C-alpha positions in Angstrom: 21.4 14.1 -5.8 22.2 15.5 -2.4 21.1 13.6 0.8 18.2 16.1 1.1 16.8 15.4 -2.3 13.9 13.0 -1.9 13.1 12.4 -5.6 13.1 8.8 -7.0 13.1 7.8 -10.6 10.4 5.2 -10.7 7.4 3.8 -8.9 9.2 0.6 -8.3 11.9 2.5 -6.5 9.3 4.5 -4.6 7.9 1.3 -3.0 11.2 -0.6 -2.7 11.1 -2.7 0.4 7.3 -3.2 0.6 6.7 -6.8 1.6 3.9 -9.2 2.4 2.1 -8.6 5.8 3.1 -4.9 6.1 0.8 -2.1 7.2 0.1 0.6 4.6 -1.4 4.0 5.4 -3.2 5.5 2.4 -4.3 9.2 2.2 -7.4 10.2 0.4 -11.2 10.5 1.0 -13.4 8.6 -1.4 -11.5 9.2 -4.7 -10.3 12.7 -3.7 -6.6 13.0 -3.2 -5.8 9.3 -3.5 -2.3 8.1 -4.4 -3.6 6.2 -7.4 -0.3 5.4 -9.1 1.3 4.2 -5.8 -1.8 1.9 -5.3 -1.3 0.6 -8.9 2.3 -0.1 -8.1 1.3 -2.1 -5.0 -1.0 -4.1 -7.2 1.8 -4.7 -9.8 4.2 -5.9 -7.0 1.6 -8.5 -5.9 2.3 -8.2 -2.2 -0.3 -9.8 -0.1 -1.7 -10.0 3.5 -1.6 -6.3 3.8 -3.2 -4.3 6.6 -4.4 -1.1 4.9 -5.5 2.0 6.9 -7.5 4.5 5.0 -10.8 6.4 5.3 -12.4 4.0 2.8 -11.4 1.5 0.2 -11.9 3.2 -3.1 -14.5 2.0 -5.5 -14.9 -1.2 -7.6 -12.0 -1.2 -10.1 -10.2 1.9 -8.9 -8.2 3.2 -6.0 -7.7 0.7 -3.2 -10.5 -1.3 -4.7 -8.0 -2.9 -7.2 -6.2 -4.4 -4.2 -9.4 -6.0 -3.0 -9.9 -7.5 -6.5 -6.5 -9.2 -6.3 -7.1 -10.3 -2.6 -4.0 -8.4 -1.5 -5.6 -6.9 1.6 -6.0 -9.1 4.7 -7.3 -6.4 7.0 -8.9 -3.0 6.4 -9.0 -0.2 9.0 -11.5 2.4 7.8 -14.4 4.6 8.7 -16.6 4.0 5.7 -17.4 1.1 3.4 -18.4 3.6 0.7 -19.4 2.8 -2.8 -17.3 -0.4 -3.0 -19.6 -3.4 -3.5 -16.6 -5.8 -3.4 -15.6 -4.3 0.0 -19.1 -5.0 1.3 -19.1 -8.5 -0.1 -15.8 -9.5 1.4 -16.7 -7.9 4.7 -20.0 -9.8 5.0 -18.5 -13.1 3.9 -15.7 -12.9 6.5 -13.0 -13.0 3.8 -11.8 -9.5 4.7 -11.1 -8.5 8.3 -12.5 -5.0 8.8 -12.0 -2.7 11.8 -14.6 0.1 11.4 -13.4 3.3 13.2 -15.2 6.6 13.7 -13.8 9.1 11.2 -12.5 11.6 13.7 -11.0 8.8 15.8 -9.2 7.4 12.7 -7.8 10.9 11.9 -6.6 11.3 15.5 -5.1 7.8 15.6 -2.9 8.7 12.6 -2.1 12.1 14.0 -1.1 10.6 17.4 1.0 8.0 15.7 2.9 10.7 13.8 3.3 12.8 17.0 4.7 10.0 19.1 1.5 9.7 21.3 0.8 6.0 21.9 -2.8 6.3 22.9 -5.6 8.8 23.8 -9.0 8.9 25.4 -12.1 9.9 23.4 -15.8 9.9 24.2 -16.6 8.9 20.6 -17.9 5.3 20.5 -18.6 4.9 24.2 -21.6 2.6 24.8 -21.3 1.2 21.3 -19.6 -1.9 19.8 -16.6 0.4 19.0 -15.8 0.4 22.7 -15.8 -3.4 23.2 -12.7 -4.6 24.9 -11.3 -1.1 25.4 -10.4 0.6 28.6 -13.0 3.1 29.9 -12.2 6.0 32.2 -14.4 8.9 33.5 -13.3 12.5 33.3 -15.4 15.3 34.6 -18.5 13.1 34.8 -18.2 11.8 31.2 -17.0 8.4 30.0 -14.1 8.0 27.5 -12.6 5.0 25.8 -8.9 4.4 25.2 -7.8 4.3 21.6 -4.4 3.2 20.4 -2.4 5.3 17.9 -1.7 3.9 14.4 1.6 3.8 12.7 2.5 2.1 9.4 5.4 0.4 7.6 4.6 2.5 4.6 2.5 5.7 4.0 1.4 6.4 0.5 0.3 10.0 0.0 -0.9 12.2 -2.9 0.2 15.9 -3.0 -0.2 18.7 -5.4 3.2 20.4 -5.4 6.5 19.6 -3.7 10.1 20.7 -3.9 13.1 18.5 -4.1 13.3 18.3 -0.3 9.9 16.8 0.0 8.0 19.8 1.3 4.5 19.2 0.2 1.4 21.3 -0.6 -2.0 19.7 -1.0 -4.8 21.3 -3.1 -8.1 22.2 -1.4 -10.0 19.2 -0.1 -7.4 16.7 -1.5 -5.6 17.5 1.8 -8.0 15.3 3.8 -6.2 12.4 5.4 -2.9 12.9 3.4 -0.9 14.9 5.9 -2.0 12.6 8.8 -0.9 9.5 6.9 2.4 11.3 5.9 3.3 11.8 9.6 2.7 8.2 10.7 4.6 6.1 8.1 8.0 4.6 8.9 8.6 5.1 5.2 6.5 7.9 3.6 6.2 8.0 -0.1 4.5 11.1 -1.8 3.4 11.4 -5.4 2.7 14.8 -6.7 1.5 16.6 -9.8 4.5 18.9 -9.9 8.0 19.1 -8.4 9.5 22.6 -8.3 12.9 23.9 -7.5 13.9 24.5 -3.8 12.8 28.0 -2.8 9.8 28.2 -5.1 7.3 27.2 -2.5 6.2 29.7 0.2 7.3 28.2 3.5 4.1 29.5 5.1 2.0 27.4 2.7 3.7 24.0 3.4 1.3 21.4 4.7 3.7 18.5 5.2 7.4 19.4 5.9 10.0 17.4 4.1 11.2 15.9 7.4 8.3 13.5 7.2 8.9 12.5 3.6 11.3 9.8 2.5 10.6 9.4 -1.2 9.0 11.7 -3.7 7.9 11.1 -7.3 6.0 13.1 -9.9 3.1 11.4 -11.7 0.1 11.9 -13.9 -3.4 11.3 -12.5 -6.8 10.2 -13.7 -8.6 11.9 -10.8 -11.9 10.1 -11.2 -15.0 11.5 -9.5 -16.7 9.0 -7.2 -20.2 10.4 -7.6 -21.0 13.2 -9.9 -23.8 15.5 -8.8 -25.4 18.1 -11.1 -27.6 20.9 -10.2 -31.0 20.8 -12.0 
């Protein structure tokens, strides 16, 4: 392989170097666009005391929920407890440290981390427990709180298609937090449904340029639906 070829041959290789106590950024929203095989590999490796940053924590028995089952997550930074009863239980018991963050603020924290911006001011959360202990400034007669950017040791991301160089396209709403997480990881690992030859992807359609991607692997996916709704 050339130095530009981001493909790796196994999930073990994809997460080589992941250790206890690291911060992992995980793309996805509910169960949509989650890097389910990379999460399974984290479980298999048995690393512990992780700080995980993701919109939510999967569901009982699937997605990031499997890491809760094995007590591998020490702290969760998320915007939503979701449908995960174990997440709620560990939060209320104090077993799991949880930093609840407004959803737009969480997205901007990741984007800022990837863009090299250390912090930013937002009006979201002012006057609520979210603002406790944070710097407050007034701009144009409105109060804003200072939020720190987020970066991670690893980012695990789910894409649709990619070329050998790690240029990634996401499919519809599975884009969600994935491109933001991809930017903010020191080591960014992307799993996709299909890897194509260089030149096959339209450059204008690329969501995450390969410059952000360190490792790339093709997988097969279960793609569970978190809550099925049928029209009567």
